[in-house]
Structure formats: C-alpha cells, structure tokens
C-alpha positions, 0 to 999 in steps of 0.5 A: 586664878582669882575669883571673879563675879559670875565666873565661867563655870567649869566645863565638862564633856569636851570630846576626849582625845584618846589614843585608841578610838575603836572598841575591841582593839588591842589598844582598847583592851590595853587601855582597860588593863592600864586603868586597872593598874595592870601595866605589865599585862598591858605591855605584854599585850601590846608587845605581842600585838606589835610583833604580829604587826597590829598598827594600834599595838605598835602605836601603844608600844611606842607610847610605853617607851615614849612615856617610860611606863613599865619600861625605861624611857627610850625616845629613839625606840619610841620614834622608830615605833611611831614611824611604823604606826604612822606609816599605817595611818594611826593618827596619834602616831602621825601627830606624836612623830611630827612633834618629835621631829619638830622638837628635834627628838628624832630625825626629820625636817619641818616639812615632814612634821607638817605633812604628818600633822596634816595627815593626822588632822585629816583624821580629826585628831585635834592635837594635830590641828593645834600643831598645824596652827602652830606651824602656820603661826611660826612659819615652820615647815610651811609659809607663815600664815596667821589666817591659816593658824586661826583656821586650825586653832578654831577647828580644834577649839570647836572640837573642845581642844583646850590647846586650840582655845588657848591658841586663839587667845594668843592670836587675839593677844598679839593681833595675828590674823585677827584684830588685837583684843586683850579682852577676847584673848583673856576670855579664851584663856579663861575657857582653856583654863576651865578645861584644865589647861595649865598654860591657859591658866598661866596666860589668863593670870598674866594677861589679867594681872592688872585688870580691875573687877569690872574688866574681869567681869567683862572677860567672864561675860565674854567667855560665857558667850563664847562657851555658848557659841562653841556649844560646850556643856558645863556644870554649875561649879565655879572655876577654882579660885 
C-alpha cells in the first residue's frame, strides 16, 4: 500500500471473533493448549468432549477436520460435526456450515444457508452478519436487497469486523443501496486494510491506483473521520507502505 500524508493509523482492539467465548469450557482449554503448541492434547480433549456430547467440543472437533489441524483435512466430516453443533446453537458452527452450504462444499440450499446465518448473527457473531449482507447483496437465499446488505455490513463494521467494513466500501464503489462515492469506498477499504484485511488492501490499491496525492489525502482524512464515528481505538503507527 502506498504511503500517504497523514495516513490512517493502524487500528487495534477491534472485537475478537474467537471460536469460543465462554471461560472454563472445553473449547477454552483446548484454545490454551493450541496456543502452547500442544495440538495432540487439544485434539484429544475435544474428541473426548465431543463423544460426551459437548456442543462446543463438537464445534472445535469440526474445526480440526475443516482446517486439517492435527488430522487430515476432511470437509465432509467437518460438515457433519458442524451440523451437530449448529443444531445445539453454536454460533460459529451455524456460520461455518452456512458458508459450506453456500459454496457447495456440503449439501443444502441457499435458503438453508441464509437461515443459518440469521441464527448465528442473532448471537452477535459478526462473520455471520457479513455473510447475511452478501446474501442480501447477491439475492442468494433471499430477495436481493442492497439496503438490507448495507444494514448488516454496517452492523458488522460497528463491531469491528474488517470484512463488514470492506463490504461497505464495495457498496459505495458500485452505488448499491447508497449513492456511488469512490472516495467513501476507498476510505472504508483503507480502514479494512488497517485492520489487517488483505482483500481490503487489494481493493484500496485498485481503487486508488490513479489517485493523486491530494485525493489520497482526502481519502485518509475521510477514513480517520469514519474511525472516530465507528468508535475504534488506534495506536500511533502508520499503515504499512
């Protein structure tokens, strides 16, 4: 990303999107083991928990198979386990199963994926909010509705989700549900990039490829205004050049 005067500072302290939110659960203990590099112990912990019917353990076991951690990647097995955890109300499992259905990795309809995203978003899982926005923006599993897409992207952005922030930029870039505004779009892309989102960085680079220094400064000024409006905290470190 190019350097610009008065750059947006690098953000931090955005709400975490962890798999496991409750302390002292099997998932919480497994997460600690993973951080210590003890994947075998973490896997055995969640495997046993899943066998005992613990929903969070089933969710984490699915994650192991989904990502090929400690075991070989097995998306079919992952989907099977996510279905079990989703039925028990685990937000991450609902979202991830919805994604797998939407992308054709497992059986299901767009309407089923949409319903799973709704359930997950109702539990404040921000990735599900962005997925709902995408479904509304594209008309998959529901009627195409750019206004609803903006609503869910905005909800995710307010919670610090960089995908939601980039999604708002896409809407402004194409004038969907909002008036077309390339400067506003670039500002959202810059914020997303500052949160470490590679797609946000790519979008920023593409949109601003031919911008002169004055226009880039305008983008940075608007981005910093949006940061204040969104209530993000930040540190005094410039965005990577």
